[in-house]
Residue, then its C-alpha position, 0 to 999 in steps of 0.5 A: m296678747a297678740e293683735v291683728k288689725n284690732c282682732l285678738l289672738p290670746d297668747d295661750l291658744r294655738y291657731h289654724v289660720q286656714f281654717n280660722v279656729w283656735l285650740r286650747g290644751n286642757g292638759d289631759g290630751t284634749f283640746d277645746l276648739g272654737m272660732t277666732d275673733i277674725a272668724q266671728t267678725l267675718a261671720g257677722s251676728i251669729i244666730h245659729c251654731r250646731p255642734k256635732k254630738a260627743g262620740k263622733q270622730v272627725k277627720q282633719g278638715r271636716s266639720v265639727a259644727t255648722v255656724e249660721s249668721g245673717k250673711w253666711v252658713g258654713p262649717v267650723k272645721s277640725p285641724v285634727t283627726a279627732e274624736i269629739v268628747a264633749r260639745n258646748d250646749a251653751v253655744e247652741a242654746d245662745a250662738t251670740l256667745l261666739n260673737r261675745s266671748p269667742y275664746k272663753e264661753g264660745w268654745i264649740v267642742r272638746l276634741k281628743p286627737v286619735e292615736g297618730a293623728e296629724g294635724l296639730e303641727g299645723c296649729i301655731e302660737a299667736p306670734e307666729a299666727i300674726e302674719g298668716f292672719s294678716a294676709y288672711m284678713d287682706e285676702h277677705d278684704l276684712g279691715e279690722c275686727i269689730h267687737c260687739e258690746g259686752f265683748e270678753g275675747 
């Protein structure tokens, strides 16, 4: 597992640094998407997550969910043009999953990239993402990730 300033980046994921999201391939052409450890730290204690409904098509760079914390409200952006084929209702019911388990229980939506979709090439593996996330954290003046009690990665 890669690490940047106490922020975890599991090796089995691909990352989009600018959007601060991860993708996990499911072996069937779909990908689960979620917020990185860095994103959940920047957001602080997350109180709401509203994933878009299955069946909706989203363009690269557009929102797949809205997340709200005590200090931030914003979109979770898709790194690829895709159809949302599933959403994680558990994160809508308990948004703190995004803080406690950003890479396991805290996935937000499952995407199926549209034929010919661009964007996955912008998602890089953990070792390559270290430099980009380090610069991102410096730019946002984030010292290091802080994990809540019961954090599972």
